[in-house]
PyMOL commands that place a pseudoatom at each C-alpha (Angstrom):
pseudoatom trace, name=CA, resn=MET, resi=1, chain=A, elem=C, hetatm=0, pos=[152.024, -73.683, -161.367]
pseudoatom trace, name=CA, resn=PHE, resi=2, chain=A, elem=C, hetatm=0, pos=[148.632, -72.084, -161.904]
pseudoatom trace, name=CA, resn=LYS, resi=3, chain=A, elem=C, hetatm=0, pos=[147.043, -70.514, -158.832]
pseudoatom trace, name=CA, resn=VAL, resi=4, chain=A, elem=C, hetatm=0, pos=[143.264, -70.737, -158.604]
pseudoatom trace, name=CA, resn=ASN, resi=5, chain=A, elem=C, hetatm=0, pos=[141.602, -67.821, -156.876]
pseudoatom trace, name=CA, resn=ASN, resi=6, chain=A, elem=C, hetatm=0, pos=[138.345, -68.550, -155.121]
pseudoatom trace, name=CA, resn=ILE, resi=7, chain=A, elem=C, hetatm=0, pos=[135.340, -66.335, -154.703]
pseudoatom trace, name=CA, resn=GLY, resi=8, chain=A, elem=C, hetatm=0, pos=[133.519, -66.176, -151.409]
pseudoatom trace, name=CA, resn=CYS, resi=9, chain=A, elem=C, hetatm=0, pos=[130.099, -64.689, -151.162]
pseudoatom trace, name=CA, resn=TRP, resi=10, chain=A, elem=C, hetatm=0, pos=[128.038, -63.471, -148.243]
pseudoatom trace, name=CA, resn=PHE, resi=11, chain=A, elem=C, hetatm=0, pos=[124.310, -63.601, -148.855]
pseudoatom trace, name=CA, resn=PHE, resi=12, chain=A, elem=C, hetatm=0, pos=[121.469, -61.992, -147.006]
pseudoatom trace, name=CA, resn=PHE, resi=13, chain=A, elem=C, hetatm=0, pos=[117.953, -62.984, -147.943]
pseudoatom trace, name=CA, resn=ILE, resi=14, chain=A, elem=C, hetatm=0, pos=[114.924, -60.774, -147.965]
pseudoatom trace, name=CA, resn=GLY, resi=15, chain=A, elem=C, hetatm=0, pos=[111.508, -62.242, -148.620]
pseudoatom trace, name=CA, resn=CYS, resi=16, chain=A, elem=C, hetatm=0, pos=[108.639, -60.613, -150.407]
pseudoatom trace, name=CA, resn=PHE, resi=17, chain=A, elem=C, hetatm=0, pos=[106.755, -57.638, -149.118]
pseudoatom trace, name=CA, resn=THR, resi=18, chain=A, elem=C, hetatm=0, pos=[103.220, -58.240, -150.397]
pseudoatom trace, name=CA, resn=ALA, resi=19, chain=A, elem=C, hetatm=0, pos=[100.786, -61.121, -150.423]
pseudoatom trace, name=CA, resn=TYR, resi=20, chain=A, elem=C, hetatm=0, pos=[100.644, -61.162, -154.217]
pseudoatom trace, name=CA, resn=ALA, resi=21, chain=A, elem=C, hetatm=0, pos=[104.347, -61.284, -154.973]
pseudoatom trace, name=CA, resn=GLN, resi=22, chain=A, elem=C, hetatm=0, pos=[105.831, -64.580, -156.081]
pseudoatom trace, name=CA, resn=SER, resi=23, chain=A, elem=C, hetatm=0, pos=[109.477, -63.565, -155.946]
pseudoatom trace, name=CA, resn=GLY, resi=24, chain=A, elem=C, hetatm=0, pos=[112.138, -62.508, -153.481]
pseudoatom trace, name=CA, resn=GLN, resi=25, chain=A, elem=C, hetatm=0, pos=[115.363, -60.584, -153.253]
pseudoatom trace, name=CA, resn=ILE, resi=26, chain=A, elem=C, hetatm=0, pos=[118.960, -61.642, -152.641]
pseudoatom trace, name=CA, resn=VAL, resi=27, chain=A, elem=C, hetatm=0, pos=[121.356, -59.113, -151.127]
pseudoatom trace, name=CA, resn=GLY, resi=28, chain=A, elem=C, hetatm=0, pos=[125.034, -59.913, -150.660]
pseudoatom trace, name=CA, resn=LYS, resi=29, chain=A, elem=C, hetatm=0, pos=[128.706, -59.050, -150.968]
pseudoatom trace, name=CA, resn=VAL, resi=30, chain=A, elem=C, hetatm=0, pos=[131.275, -60.757, -153.209]
pseudoatom trace, name=CA, resn=ILE, resi=31, chain=A, elem=C, hetatm=0, pos=[134.706, -61.220, -151.611]
pseudoatom trace, name=CA, resn=ASP, resi=32, chain=A, elem=C, hetatm=0, pos=[137.981, -63.039, -152.234]
pseudoatom trace, name=CA, resn=SER, resi=33, chain=A, elem=C, hetatm=0, pos=[137.824, -66.142, -150.021]
pseudoatom trace, name=CA, resn=ASN, resi=34, chain=A, elem=C, hetatm=0, pos=[141.526, -65.858, -149.091]
pseudoatom trace, name=CA, resn=THR, resi=35, chain=A, elem=C, hetatm=0, pos=[142.045, -62.132, -148.536]
pseudoatom trace, name=CA, resn=GLN, resi=36, chain=A, elem=C, hetatm=0, pos=[138.450, -61.167, -147.646]
pseudoatom trace, name=CA, resn=GLU, resi=37, chain=A, elem=C, hetatm=0, pos=[138.796, -58.194, -150.027]
pseudoatom trace, name=CA, resn=ALA, resi=38, chain=A, elem=C, hetatm=0, pos=[135.742, -57.085, -151.989]
pseudoatom trace, name=CA, resn=LEU, resi=39, chain=A, elem=C, hetatm=0, pos=[135.555, -58.021, -155.673]
pseudoatom trace, name=CA, resn=PRO, resi=40, chain=A, elem=C, hetatm=0, pos=[134.089, -54.966, -157.406]
pseudoatom trace, name=CA, resn=PHE, resi=41, chain=A, elem=C, hetatm=0, pos=[131.870, -55.421, -160.443]
pseudoatom trace, name=CA, resn=ALA, resi=42, chain=A, elem=C, hetatm=0, pos=[131.675, -59.234, -160.138]
pseudoatom trace, name=CA, resn=ASN, resi=43, chain=A, elem=C, hetatm=0, pos=[128.797, -60.809, -162.079]
pseudoatom trace, name=CA, resn=ILE, resi=44, chain=A, elem=C, hetatm=0, pos=[125.969, -62.519, -160.192]
pseudoatom trace, name=CA, resn=PHE, resi=45, chain=A, elem=C, hetatm=0, pos=[123.182, -64.418, -161.934]
pseudoatom trace, name=CA, resn=ILE, resi=46, chain=A, elem=C, hetatm=0, pos=[120.537, -67.085, -161.423]
pseudoatom trace, name=CA, resn=ASN, resi=47, chain=A, elem=C, hetatm=0, pos=[121.372, -70.140, -163.540]
pseudoatom trace, name=CA, resn=GLN, resi=48, chain=A, elem=C, hetatm=0, pos=[118.879, -71.028, -166.303]
pseudoatom trace, name=CA, resn=THR, resi=49, chain=A, elem=C, hetatm=0, pos=[117.169, -67.614, -166.123]
pseudoatom trace, name=CA, resn=THR, resi=50, chain=A, elem=C, hetatm=0, pos=[117.786, -64.162, -167.541]
pseudoatom trace, name=CA, resn=LEU, resi=51, chain=A, elem=C, hetatm=0, pos=[118.172, -62.675, -164.047]
pseudoatom trace, name=CA, resn=GLY, resi=52, chain=A, elem=C, hetatm=0, pos=[121.514, -61.148, -163.214]
pseudoatom trace, name=CA, resn=THR, resi=53, chain=A, elem=C, hetatm=0, pos=[123.342, -58.122, -161.868]
pseudoatom trace, name=CA, resn=ALA, resi=54, chain=A, elem=C, hetatm=0, pos=[126.821, -56.789, -161.197]
pseudoatom trace, name=CA, resn=ALA, resi=55, chain=A, elem=C, hetatm=0, pos=[128.329, -55.936, -157.831]
pseudoatom trace, name=CA, resn=ASP, resi=56, chain=A, elem=C, hetatm=0, pos=[129.156, -52.302, -157.113]
pseudoatom trace, name=CA, resn=GLU, resi=57, chain=A, elem=C, hetatm=0, pos=[132.651, -50.945, -156.396]
pseudoatom trace, name=CA, resn=ALA, resi=58, chain=A, elem=C, hetatm=0, pos=[132.471, -52.322, -152.828]
pseudoatom trace, name=CA, resn=GLY, resi=59, chain=A, elem=C, hetatm=0, pos=[131.382, -55.810, -153.963]
pseudoatom trace, name=CA, resn=ASN, resi=60, chain=A, elem=C, hetatm=0, pos=[127.772, -55.327, -152.801]
pseudoatom trace, name=CA, resn=PHE, resi=61, chain=A, elem=C, hetatm=0, pos=[124.831, -56.455, -154.915]
pseudoatom trace, name=CA, resn=VAL, resi=62, chain=A, elem=C, hetatm=0, pos=[121.044, -56.721, -154.920]
pseudoatom trace, name=CA, resn=LEU, resi=63, chain=A, elem=C, hetatm=0, pos=[119.272, -59.245, -157.119]
pseudoatom trace, name=CA, resn=ASN, resi=64, chain=A, elem=C, hetatm=0, pos=[115.521, -58.555, -157.400]
pseudoatom trace, name=CA, resn=GLU, resi=65, chain=A, elem=C, hetatm=0, pos=[112.606, -60.606, -158.714]
pseudoatom trace, name=CA, resn=VAL, resi=66, chain=A, elem=C, hetatm=0, pos=[114.209, -63.944, -157.789]
pseudoatom trace, name=CA, resn=PRO, resi=67, chain=A, elem=C, hetatm=0, pos=[111.588, -66.675, -158.276]
pseudoatom trace, name=CA, resn=GLU, resi=68, chain=A, elem=C, hetatm=0, pos=[110.267, -68.558, -155.279]
pseudoatom trace, name=CA, resn=GLY, resi=69, chain=A, elem=C, hetatm=0, pos=[111.854, -71.992, -154.830]
pseudoatom trace, name=CA, resn=LEU, resi=70, chain=A, elem=C, hetatm=0, pos=[115.347, -73.429, -155.156]
pseudoatom trace, name=CA, resn=ASN, resi=71, chain=A, elem=C, hetatm=0, pos=[117.650, -71.299, -157.320]
pseudoatom trace, name=CA, resn=GLU, resi=72, chain=A, elem=C, hetatm=0, pos=[121.275, -71.812, -158.335]
pseudoatom trace, name=CA, resn=VAL, resi=73, chain=A, elem=C, hetatm=0, pos=[123.252, -68.585, -157.912]
pseudoatom trace, name=CA, resn=VAL, resi=74, chain=A, elem=C, hetatm=0, pos=[126.473, -68.219, -159.918]
pseudoatom trace, name=CA, resn=VAL, resi=75, chain=A, elem=C, hetatm=0, pos=[129.138, -65.599, -159.161]
pseudoatom trace, name=CA, resn=SER, resi=76, chain=A, elem=C, hetatm=0, pos=[131.945, -64.937, -161.634]
pseudoatom trace, name=CA, resn=PHE, resi=77, chain=A, elem=C, hetatm=0, pos=[134.912, -62.584, -161.750]
pseudoatom trace, name=CA, resn=VAL, resi=78, chain=A, elem=C, hetatm=0, pos=[137.800, -62.396, -164.227]
pseudoatom trace, name=CA, resn=GLY, resi=79, chain=A, elem=C, hetatm=0, pos=[140.777, -64.440, -162.996]
pseudoatom trace, name=CA, resn=TYR, resi=80, chain=A, elem=C, hetatm=0, pos=[138.713, -66.367, -160.447]
pseudoatom trace, name=CA, resn=GLN, resi=81, chain=A, elem=C, hetatm=0, pos=[137.024, -69.739, -160.437]
pseudoatom trace, name=CA, resn=SER, resi=82, chain=A, elem=C, hetatm=0, pos=[133.231, -69.300, -160.589]
pseudoatom trace, name=CA, resn=TYR, resi=83, chain=A, elem=C, hetatm=0, pos=[131.299, -69.828, -157.353]
pseudoatom trace, name=CA, resn=GLN, resi=84, chain=A, elem=C, hetatm=0, pos=[127.952, -71.653, -157.374]
pseudoatom trace, name=CA, resn=THR, resi=85, chain=A, elem=C, hetatm=0, pos=[125.496, -72.212, -154.570]
pseudoatom trace, name=CA, resn=LYS, resi=86, chain=A, elem=C, hetatm=0, pos=[121.826, -73.122, -154.249]
pseudoatom trace, name=CA, resn=ILE, resi=87, chain=A, elem=C, hetatm=0, pos=[119.518, -70.742, -152.431]
pseudoatom trace, name=CA, resn=GLN, resi=88, chain=A, elem=C, hetatm=0, pos=[115.934, -71.434, -151.370]
pseudoatom trace, name=CA, resn=ILE, resi=89, chain=A, elem=C, hetatm=0, pos=[113.639, -68.422, -151.761]
pseudoatom trace, name=CA, resn=ILE, resi=90, chain=A, elem=C, hetatm=0, pos=[110.555, -68.603, -149.558]
pseudoatom trace, name=CA, resn=VAL, resi=91, chain=A, elem=C, hetatm=0, pos=[107.899, -65.961, -150.082]
pseudoatom trace, name=CA, resn=ARG, resi=92, chain=A, elem=C, hetatm=0, pos=[106.225, -64.816, -146.897]
pseudoatom trace, name=CA, resn=LYS, resi=93, chain=A, elem=C, hetatm=0, pos=[102.476, -64.435, -147.261]
pseudoatom trace, name=CA, resn=SER, resi=94, chain=A, elem=C, hetatm=0, pos=[100.785, -61.426, -145.689]
pseudoatom trace, name=CA, resn=ASP, resi=95, chain=A, elem=C, hetatm=0, pos=[97.763, -61.963, -143.412]
pseudoatom trace, name=CA, resn=SER, resi=96, chain=A, elem=C, hetatm=0, pos=[96.130, -58.680, -144.452]
pseudoatom trace, name=CA, resn=THR, resi=97, chain=A, elem=C, hetatm=0, pos=[93.020, -58.803, -146.625]
for i in range(1, 97): cmd.bond("trace and resi %d" % i, "trace and resi %d" % (i + 1))
show_as sticks, trace
zoom trace
């Protein structure tokens, strides 16, 4: 019988830093949902865009220039079922002039 491995993903969201930016940043860690072990060099990308990155050897990743709004994040790793989730990026506007 074929065993399906599942990917878990912890996400931390960081908004924009300037009033003129129209994008955000996603920071996270890719882990095995059963063992909680990091999945090094997993692929992370925003569906229907050219944005993507790879996790480091500890499973950590940073995805920059993520467009404001609802985005579908896809995480893939060889031997695992892909993980998909929707993330809302909200850009914080600065009050400085």
